[in-house]
NUKE-323432 format. One record per residue (C-alpha): residue number from 0; chain; x, y, z; residue in three letters. Coordinates in Angstrom, 2 decimals. Layout:
% residues N
+------+-------+---------+---------+---------+------+
! resi ! chain !       u !       v !       w ! resn !
+------+-------+---------+---------+---------+------+
!  NUM !     A !       X !       Y !       Z !  Ala !
...
+------+-------+---------+---------+---------+------+
END
This chain:
% residues 247
+------+-------+---------+---------+---------+------+
! resi ! chain !       u !       v !       w ! resn !
+------+-------+---------+---------+---------+------+
!    0 !     A !    3.94 !   43.74 !    0.77 !  Met !
!    1 !     A !    0.36 !   43.30 !   -0.33 !  Lys !
!    2 !     A !    1.42 !   43.73 !   -3.96 !  Arg !
!    3 !     A !    4.10 !   41.02 !   -3.55 !  Val !
!    4 !     A !    1.60 !   38.48 !   -2.22 !  Cys !
!    5 !     A !   -0.88 !   39.17 !   -5.01 !  Leu !
!    6 !     A !    1.86 !   38.78 !   -7.62 !  Ser !
!    7 !     A !    3.03 !   35.54 !   -6.04 !  Leu !
!    8 !     A !   -0.45 !   34.04 !   -6.01 !  Met !
!    9 !     A !   -0.94 !   34.90 !   -9.67 !  Ala !
!   10 !     A !    2.36 !   33.28 !  -10.58 !  Met !
!   11 !     A !    1.47 !   30.13 !   -8.63 !  Leu !
!   12 !     A !   -1.70 !   29.82 !  -10.67 !  Val !
!   13 !     A !   -0.07 !   30.56 !  -14.02 !  Leu !
!   14 !     A !    3.29 !   28.91 !  -13.49 !  Gly !
!   15 !     A !    2.76 !   26.22 !  -10.86 !  Gly !
!   16 !     A !    3.32 !   23.39 !  -13.39 !  Cys !
!   17 !     A !    6.54 !   24.84 !  -14.78 !  Ser !
!   18 !     A !    9.61 !   22.64 !  -14.49 !  Ser !
!   19 !     A !   11.80 !   25.65 !  -13.71 !  Glu !
!   20 !     A !   11.80 !   28.04 !  -10.79 !  Ser !
!   21 !     A !   10.09 !   31.43 !  -11.37 !  Thr !
!   22 !     A !   11.66 !   34.69 !  -10.23 !  Glu !
!   23 !     A !    9.68 !   37.31 !   -8.30 !  Phe !
!   24 !     A !   10.50 !   40.29 !   -6.14 !  Ser !
!   25 !     A !   10.75 !   39.62 !   -2.40 !  Val !
!   26 !     A !   13.28 !   40.35 !    0.29 !  Asp !
!   27 !     A !   16.50 !   38.38 !   -0.20 !  Gly !
!   28 !     A !   16.99 !   35.08 !    1.66 !  Gly !
!   29 !     A !   13.45 !   33.74 !    1.31 !  Phe !
!   30 !     A !   11.50 !   31.79 !   -1.30 !  Gly !
!   31 !     A !    8.34 !   29.75 !   -1.75 !  Tyr !
!   32 !     A !    7.42 !   26.25 !   -2.87 !  Val !
!   33 !     A !    4.54 !   25.45 !   -5.23 !  Ala !
!   34 !     A !    3.60 !   21.93 !   -4.12 !  Leu !
!   35 !     A !    1.52 !   19.28 !   -5.82 !  Asp !
!   36 !     A !    0.92 !   15.67 !   -4.81 !  Cys !
!   37 !     A !   -0.98 !   12.55 !   -5.79 !  Gly !
!   38 !     A !   -1.17 !    8.79 !   -5.36 !  Ala !
!   39 !     A !    0.67 !    6.62 !   -7.85 !  Ser !
!   40 !     A !   -1.66 !    5.06 !  -10.40 !  Asp !
!   41 !     A !    0.46 !    1.91 !  -10.27 !  Glu !
!   42 !     A !   -1.79 !   -1.04 !   -9.40 !  Thr !
!   43 !     A !   -0.69 !   -3.69 !   -6.96 !  Ile !
!   44 !     A !    1.92 !   -5.81 !   -8.73 !  Ala !
!   45 !     A !    0.73 !   -9.12 !  -10.17 !  Arg !
!   46 !     A !   -2.95 !   -8.21 !   -9.91 !  Ala !
!   47 !     A !   -5.19 !   -5.62 !  -11.57 !  Ala !
!   48 !     A !   -7.44 !   -4.97 !   -8.60 !  Val !
!   49 !     A !   -9.37 !   -1.91 !   -7.52 !  Ala !
!   50 !     A !   -8.30 !   -0.40 !   -4.21 !  Ile !
!   51 !     A !   -9.07 !    2.84 !   -2.43 !  Thr !
!   52 !     A !   -7.01 !    5.75 !   -3.79 !  Val !
!   53 !     A !   -7.04 !    8.96 !   -1.73 !  Pro !
!   54 !     A !   -7.80 !   12.36 !   -3.20 !  Glu !
!   55 !     A !   -4.93 !   14.85 !   -3.28 !  Lys !
!   56 !     A !   -6.49 !   17.14 !   -0.70 !  Gly !
!   57 !     A !   -6.89 !   14.33 !    1.83 !  Asp !
!   58 !     A !   -3.19 !   13.62 !    2.30 !  Phe !
!   59 !     A !   -1.46 !   14.99 !    5.37 !  Ser !
!   60 !     A !    1.60 !   17.12 !    4.64 !  Leu !
!   61 !     A !    4.81 !   17.80 !    6.52 !  Thr !
!   62 !     A !    7.65 !   20.04 !    5.37 !  Ile !
!   63 !     A !   10.98 !   19.63 !    7.15 !  Arg !
!   64 !     A !   14.22 !   21.50 !    6.72 !  Gly !
!   65 !     A !   17.30 !   19.44 !    5.92 !  Val !
!   66 !     A !   19.89 !   22.13 !    6.58 !  Asp !
!   67 !     A !   17.35 !   24.65 !    7.87 !  Val !
!   68 !     A !   15.65 !   24.65 !   11.26 !  Asp !
!   69 !     A !   12.09 !   24.26 !   10.06 !  Tyr !
!   70 !     A !    9.20 !   21.81 !   10.48 !  Glu !
!   71 !     A !    5.51 !   22.37 !    9.90 !  Arg !
!   72 !     A !    2.59 !   20.02 !    9.31 !  Ser !
!   73 !     A !   -0.88 !   20.29 !    7.78 !  Trp !
!   74 !     A !   -3.65 !   17.78 !    8.52 !  Thr !
!   75 !     A !   -4.86 !   18.05 !    4.95 !  Lys !
!   76 !     A !   -2.86 !   18.92 !    1.87 !  Phe !
!   77 !     A !   -5.74 !   21.14 !    0.80 !  Ser !
!   78 !     A !   -4.94 !   23.42 !    3.77 !  Asp !
!   79 !     A !   -1.48 !   24.21 !    2.42 !  Phe !
!   80 !     A !   -1.18 !   27.61 !    0.69 !  Val !
!   81 !     A !    2.12 !   28.32 !   -1.02 !  Ser !
!   82 !     A !    1.78 !   32.10 !   -0.76 !  Ala !
!   83 !     A !    1.40 !   31.83 !    3.03 !  Asp !
!   84 !     A !    4.48 !   29.65 !    3.50 !  Thr !
!   85 !     A !    7.67 !   31.69 !    3.23 !  Arg !
!   86 !     A !   10.78 !   29.52 !    3.56 !  Leu !
!   87 !     A !   14.40 !   30.39 !    4.26 !  Val !
!   88 !     A !   16.69 !   29.44 !    1.38 !  Ala !
!   89 !     A !   17.96 !   25.89 !    1.85 !  Gly !
!   90 !     A !   17.09 !   22.22 !    1.39 !  Asn !
!   91 !     A !   13.77 !   20.71 !    2.47 !  Tyr !
!   92 !     A !   11.72 !   17.53 !    2.25 !  Thr !
!   93 !     A !    7.96 !   17.43 !    1.71 !  Ala !
!   94 !     A !    6.24 !   14.27 !    2.96 !  Ser !
!   95 !     A !    2.63 !   13.20 !    2.45 !  Val !
!   96 !     A !    0.69 !   10.33 !    4.01 !  Ala !
!   97 !     A !   -2.78 !    8.84 !    4.03 !  Trp !
!   98 !     A !   -4.09 !    5.93 !    6.09 !  Gly !
!   99 !     A !   -2.52 !    4.22 !    9.09 !  Asp !
!  100 !     A !    0.34 !    1.87 !    8.37 !  Gly !
!  101 !     A !   -0.05 !    0.22 !   11.77 !  Thr !
!  102 !     A !   -3.57 !   -0.96 !   10.93 !  Gln !
!  103 !     A !   -4.08 !   -4.20 !    9.01 !  Glu !
!  104 !     A !   -7.17 !   -5.87 !    7.61 !  Gly !
!  105 !     A !   -9.73 !   -5.64 !    4.83 !  Val !
!  106 !     A !   -9.77 !   -2.26 !    3.06 !  Asn !
!  107 !     A !   -6.85 !   -0.85 !    5.08 !  Lys !
!  108 !     A !   -4.53 !    0.63 !    2.44 !  Pro !
!  109 !     A !   -2.03 !    3.30 !    3.39 !  Cys !
!  110 !     A !    0.00 !    5.64 !    1.21 !  Tyr !
!  111 !     A !    3.14 !    7.66 !    1.80 !  Ala !
!  112 !     A !    5.73 !    9.53 !   -0.21 !  Gly !
!  113 !     A !    8.34 !   12.27 !    0.03 !  Ser !
!  114 !     A !   10.17 !   14.66 !   -2.25 !  Gln !
!  115 !     A !   13.29 !   16.74 !   -1.67 !  Ala !
!  116 !     A !   13.42 !   20.30 !   -2.96 !  Phe !
!  117 !     A !   15.64 !   23.34 !   -2.63 !  Arg !
!  118 !     A !   14.43 !   26.84 !   -1.89 !  Ile !
!  119 !     A !   16.36 !   29.65 !   -3.52 !  Glu !
!  120 !     A !   15.99 !   33.28 !   -2.58 !  Ala !
!  121 !     A !   13.49 !   35.27 !   -4.61 !  Gln !
!  122 !     A !   12.12 !   32.20 !   -6.40 !  Arg !
!  123 !     A !    9.07 !   29.93 !   -6.42 !  Val !
!  124 !     A !   10.24 !   26.32 !   -6.60 !  Thr !
!  125 !     A !    7.77 !   23.72 !   -7.95 !  Pro !
!  126 !     A !    7.81 !   20.24 !   -6.40 !  Ala !
!  127 !     A !    5.55 !   17.21 !   -6.78 !  Thr !
!  128 !     A !    5.23 !   14.45 !   -4.18 !  Val !
!  129 !     A !    4.12 !   11.01 !   -5.36 !  Thr !
!  130 !     A !    2.66 !    8.70 !   -2.72 !  Ala !
!  131 !     A !    2.88 !    4.93 !   -3.07 !  Tyr !
!  132 !     A !    0.94 !    2.13 !   -1.45 !  Leu !
!  133 !     A !    2.76 !    1.22 !    1.75 !  Gly !
!  134 !     A !    1.34 !   -2.23 !    2.46 !  Asn !
!  135 !     A !    0.76 !   -5.58 !    0.76 !  Ala !
!  136 !     A !   -2.33 !   -7.73 !    0.19 !  Gln !
!  137 !     A !   -2.90 !  -11.43 !    0.80 !  Val !
!  138 !     A !   -5.86 !  -13.48 !   -0.43 !  Leu !
!  139 !     A !   -6.54 !  -17.21 !    0.03 !  Val !
!  140 !     A !   -8.87 !  -19.01 !   -2.40 !  Thr !
!  141 !     A !  -10.16 !  -22.55 !   -2.81 !  Phe !
!  142 !     A !  -11.35 !  -24.34 !   -5.94 !  Thr !
!  143 !     A !  -14.62 !  -26.24 !   -6.23 !  Arg !
!  144 !     A !  -12.65 !  -29.49 !   -6.43 !  Ala !
!  145 !     A !  -11.06 !  -28.67 !   -3.07 !  Phe !
!  146 !     A !  -14.32 !  -27.86 !   -1.31 !  Thr !
!  147 !     A !  -16.00 !  -30.97 !   -2.80 !  Asp !
!  148 !     A !  -13.60 !  -33.12 !   -0.81 !  Tyr !
!  149 !     A !  -12.79 !  -30.96 !    2.20 !  Phe !
!  150 !     A !  -15.07 !  -29.05 !    4.55 !  His !
!  151 !     A !  -14.76 !  -26.83 !    7.62 !  Asp !
!  152 !     A !  -11.51 !  -25.46 !    6.22 !  Glu !
!  153 !     A !   -9.83 !  -22.76 !    8.30 !  Leu !
!  154 !     A !   -6.64 !  -20.99 !    7.27 !  Phe !
!  155 !     A !   -4.87 !  -18.40 !    9.40 !  Thr !
!  156 !     A !   -2.63 !  -15.66 !    8.09 !  Leu !
!  157 !     A !   -0.24 !  -14.20 !   10.65 !  Thr !
!  158 !     A !    1.44 !  -10.95 !    9.65 !  Ser !
!  159 !     A !    4.88 !   -9.71 !   10.63 !  Ala !
!  160 !     A !    3.11 !   -7.37 !   13.04 !  Ala !
!  161 !     A !    1.55 !  -10.37 !   14.80 !  Gly !
!  162 !     A !   -2.04 !   -9.86 !   13.64 !  His !
!  163 !     A !   -4.01 !  -12.98 !   12.68 !  Ala !
!  164 !     A !   -6.67 !  -13.19 !    9.95 !  Phe !
!  165 !     A !   -8.83 !  -16.18 !    9.06 !  Glu !
!  166 !     A !   -9.83 !  -17.44 !    5.61 !  Phe !
!  167 !     A !  -12.47 !  -19.97 !    4.63 !  Thr !
!  168 !     A !  -14.09 !  -20.88 !    1.31 !  Ala !
!  169 !     A !  -16.62 !  -18.13 !    2.02 !  Ala !
!  170 !     A !  -13.95 !  -15.44 !    2.29 !  Ser !
!  171 !     A !  -13.91 !  -13.00 !   -0.61 !  Glu !
!  172 !     A !  -11.70 !  -10.10 !    0.48 !  Asp !
!  173 !     A !   -7.95 !   -9.74 !    0.50 !  Ala !
!  174 !     A !   -6.26 !   -8.53 !    3.68 !  Val !
!  175 !     A !   -3.86 !   -5.58 !    3.79 !  Phe !
!  176 !     A !   -0.76 !   -6.30 !    5.88 !  Ile !
!  177 !     A !    2.45 !   -4.44 !    6.65 !  Ala !
!  178 !     A !    5.60 !   -5.46 !    4.76 !  Pro !
!  179 !     A !    7.55 !   -8.24 !    6.43 !  Gly !
!  180 !     A !    7.49 !  -12.01 !    6.94 !  Arg !
!  181 !     A !    4.03 !  -13.58 !    7.12 !  Phe !
!  182 !     A !    2.90 !  -17.18 !    7.57 !  Thr !
!  183 !     A !   -0.17 !  -19.08 !    6.40 !  Leu !
!  184 !     A !   -1.32 !  -22.22 !    8.21 !  Thr !
!  185 !     A !   -4.48 !  -24.24 !    7.63 !  Gly !
!  186 !     A !   -6.45 !  -27.37 !    8.28 !  Arg !
!  187 !     A !   -9.66 !  -28.94 !    7.00 !  Ala !
!  188 !     A !  -11.80 !  -32.03 !    7.54 !  Leu !
!  189 !     A !  -11.92 !  -34.80 !    4.96 !  Thr !
!  190 !     A !  -15.17 !  -36.46 !    3.89 !  Gln !
!  191 !     A !  -14.74 !  -39.15 !    6.54 !  Asn !
!  192 !     A !  -14.21 !  -36.53 !    9.26 !  Gly !
!  193 !     A !  -10.45 !  -36.84 !    9.62 !  Ala !
!  194 !     A !   -8.58 !  -33.58 !   10.16 !  Glu !
!  195 !     A !   -5.85 !  -32.76 !    7.70 !  Phe !
!  196 !     A !   -3.19 !  -30.10 !    8.37 !  Ala !
!  197 !     A !   -1.65 !  -28.36 !    5.38 !  Phe !
!  198 !     A !    2.04 !  -27.43 !    5.25 !  Pro !
!  199 !     A !    2.83 !  -23.94 !    6.46 !  Glu !
!  200 !     A !    3.47 !  -21.30 !    3.82 !  Gln !
!  201 !     A !    5.72 !  -18.33 !    4.49 !  Ser !
!  202 !     A !    6.72 !  -15.32 !    2.43 !  Arg !
!  203 !     A !    8.31 !  -11.92 !    2.84 !  Asn !
!  204 !     A !    5.57 !   -9.43 !    1.95 !  Ala !
!  205 !     A !    6.65 !   -6.43 !   -0.10 !  Glu !
!  206 !     A !    4.72 !   -3.18 !   -0.36 !  Ala !
!  207 !     A !    2.49 !   -2.88 !   -3.45 !  Arg !
!  208 !     A !    2.33 !   -6.65 !   -3.96 !  Tyr !
!  209 !     A !   -0.75 !   -8.89 !   -3.83 !  Arg !
!  210 !     A !   -0.16 !  -12.52 !   -2.84 !  Tyr !
!  211 !     A !   -2.97 !  -14.83 !   -3.98 !  Thr !
!  212 !     A !   -2.86 !  -18.41 !   -2.70 !  Tyr !
!  213 !     A !   -5.04 !  -21.06 !   -4.36 !  Lys !
!  214 !     A !   -5.73 !  -24.52 !   -2.96 !  Phe !
!  215 !     A !   -6.85 !  -27.11 !   -5.50 !  Asp !
!  216 !     A !   -7.30 !  -30.88 !   -5.39 !  Leu !
!  217 !     A !   -6.80 !  -33.57 !   -8.00 !  Ser !
!  218 !     A !   -8.04 !  -37.15 !   -7.65 !  Thr !
!  219 !     A !   -6.17 !  -38.45 !  -10.70 !  Val !
!  220 !     A !   -4.04 !  -41.24 !   -9.28 !  Gly !
!  221 !     A !   -3.38 !  -40.37 !   -5.65 !  Lys !
!  222 !     A !   -5.43 !  -37.51 !   -4.24 !  Ala !
!  223 !     A !   -3.15 !  -34.47 !   -4.29 !  Thr !
!  224 !     A !   -3.58 !  -30.92 !   -3.04 !  Val !
!  225 !     A !   -1.90 !  -28.36 !   -5.27 !  Thr !
!  226 !     A !   -0.90 !  -25.07 !   -3.67 !  Ile !
!  227 !     A !   -0.35 !  -22.15 !   -6.04 !  Ser !
!  228 !     A !    0.87 !  -18.63 !   -5.46 !  Leu !
!  229 !     A !   -0.15 !  -16.15 !   -8.14 !  Asp !
!  230 !     A !   -0.95 !  -19.02 !  -10.53 !  Asp !
!  231 !     A !    2.43 !  -20.66 !  -10.02 !  Thr !
!  232 !     A !    2.45 !  -24.07 !   -8.33 !  Val !
!  233 !     A !    4.67 !  -23.90 !   -5.25 !  Ile !
!  234 !     A !    3.84 !  -27.21 !   -3.53 !  Glu !
!  235 !     A !    1.95 !  -30.49 !   -4.05 !  Glu !
!  236 !     A !    0.76 !  -32.56 !   -1.11 !  Val !
!  237 !     A !   -0.34 !  -36.19 !   -1.44 !  Val !
!  238 !     A !   -3.30 !  -37.00 !    0.82 !  Ile !
!  239 !     A !   -2.72 !  -40.36 !    2.54 !  Asp !
!  240 !     A !   -6.07 !  -40.28 !    4.36 !  Thr !
!  241 !     A !   -8.91 !  -41.91 !    2.40 !  Glu !
!  242 !     A !  -11.08 !  -38.99 !    1.35 !  Leu !
!  243 !     A !  -14.18 !  -40.85 !    0.24 !  Asn !
!  244 !     A !  -15.27 !  -43.75 !    2.48 !  Pro !
!  245 !     A !  -17.70 !  -44.94 !   -0.22 !  Glu !
!  246 !     A !  -14.96 !  -45.43 !   -2.87 !  Ser !
+------+-------+---------+---------+---------+------+
END
């Protein structure tokens, strides 16, 4: 038995990246899986931004049997040792995760992924799990033209999970939220102190997407606030209140 384990470990090192299963001598009915995992290098859609990407060894790992009565978890992927994990022939799913999908806020990314594989008797089966970002990002920005005419702006993002996050002109960080419907409401004071409420914005957040709202103001003709999402104008609002009492 000792010889079998040593042979298996050597084959995992030499053949772990092979796309085909590798035969070795063990008792019939059991096999092993040579697992690898990693986070997708796909950036958040519509924005090339740097976010935290977990190291392979920091993922949690769970292997579950599909048609086999088996379930086992490891807190860290680095704790998993193929040679120590003998599996009955059958179908399985390996799942990895990092971060807490129930948490939302600045710098709160979470990753998850799964991969099905089949164990065959007397074989080492390679399998790779790719984890993808599980939440979305929202950022609210304001142009200089906007802040020259408005002040004390306060915008509130409410996620599908019911968490609220505030944005002002001083805000610099995007917020991670769970997928689902979110709303953005806001108000600001004009130069003469009148409060102006902006129309509510609502979108269905998808995982791996970054939603960047920009509020701009033009004084050509009637004063107009332009609301853009990812550089595409989605609404224009004419300001009826006189912005500059000196004009």
